[in-house]
C-alpha positions as CSV (number, residue, x, y, z in Angstrom):
1,X,-3.9,33.7,143.6
2,X,-0.1,32.9,143.4
3,X,1.3,31.3,140.4
4,X,3.2,28.0,142.0
5,X,6.7,27.9,140.7
6,X,8.1,26.2,138.3
7,X,10.2,24.1,140.8
8,X,7.0,23.9,142.6
9,X,5.0,22.7,139.4
10,X,7.4,20.4,138.4
11,X,7.2,18.4,141.3
12,X,3.2,18.3,141.2
13,X,3.7,16.9,138.4
14,X,6.5,14.0,139.1
15,X,3.5,13.6,142.0
16,X,0.4,12.7,139.5
17,X,2.9,10.4,137.4
18,X,3.3,8.8,141.1
19,X,-0.3,9.2,141.9
20,X,-1.7,7.3,138.9
21,X,0.6,4.7,138.7
22,X,-1.5,1.7,140.2
23,X,-4.1,2.9,137.6
24,X,-4.9,-0.6,136.0
25,X,-7.0,1.1,132.9
26,X,-3.7,2.4,132.2
27,X,-2.7,-1.4,131.0
28,X,-5.9,-1.5,129.0
29,X,-3.6,0.0,125.5
30,X,0.0,-1.0,125.0
31,X,0.3,3.1,124.8
32,X,-0.3,2.8,128.3
33,X,1.5,0.2,129.5
34,X,4.4,1.6,128.0
35,X,3.4,5.2,130.1
36,X,3.3,3.0,132.9
37,X,7.0,1.8,132.5
38,X,8.2,5.1,132.0
39,X,6.3,7.2,134.7
40,X,9.0,6.6,137.3
41,X,12.0,7.6,135.3
42,X,10.3,10.3,134.0
43,X,9.0,11.5,137.4
44,X,12.1,11.4,138.4
45,X,13.7,13.7,135.9
46,X,11.1,16.0,136.8
47,X,12.4,16.2,140.3
48,X,15.9,16.3,139.2
49,X,15.1,19.2,137.3
50,X,13.0,20.6,140.4
51,X,16.3,20.4,142.2
52,X,18.3,22.1,139.7
53,X,15.5,24.9,139.7
54,X,16.1,25.2,143.3
55,X,20.2,26.1,143.1
56,X,20.0,27.6,139.3
57,X,16.9,30.4,140.2
58,X,16.7,30.0,136.4
59,X,13.2,28.8,135.1
60,X,14.5,29.6,131.6
61,X,16.9,27.1,131.5
62,X,14.1,24.1,132.2
63,X,11.8,25.0,128.8
64,X,11.7,21.0,127.7
65,X,10.9,20.1,131.9
66,X,8.4,22.7,132.1
67,X,6.4,21.6,128.9
68,X,6.0,18.0,130.0
69,X,5.0,19.3,133.7
70,X,2.3,21.5,132.4
71,X,1.5,19.0,130.3
72,X,1.3,16.0,132.8
73,X,-0.9,18.4,135.7
74,X,-3.0,20.5,132.4
75,X,-1.3,24.0,133.3
76,X,-2.3,26.6,130.7
77,X,0.1,28.9,131.9
């Protein structure tokens, strides 16, 4: 199996955030409600970083975004 590109990993995480936006269980706690408020800005940041990678082709420049994306998707690579 081919490892997804860093840009693909960022976009996948953004999609995960957007797909789970309407799940009411997240609002059961203050932390969950806060996550709902920041999910779209976070998804936009990940998409922006993916766009930079499409043009820069230098994944090491975006380690924080990749770490966040991998935490969201559960990717351990």
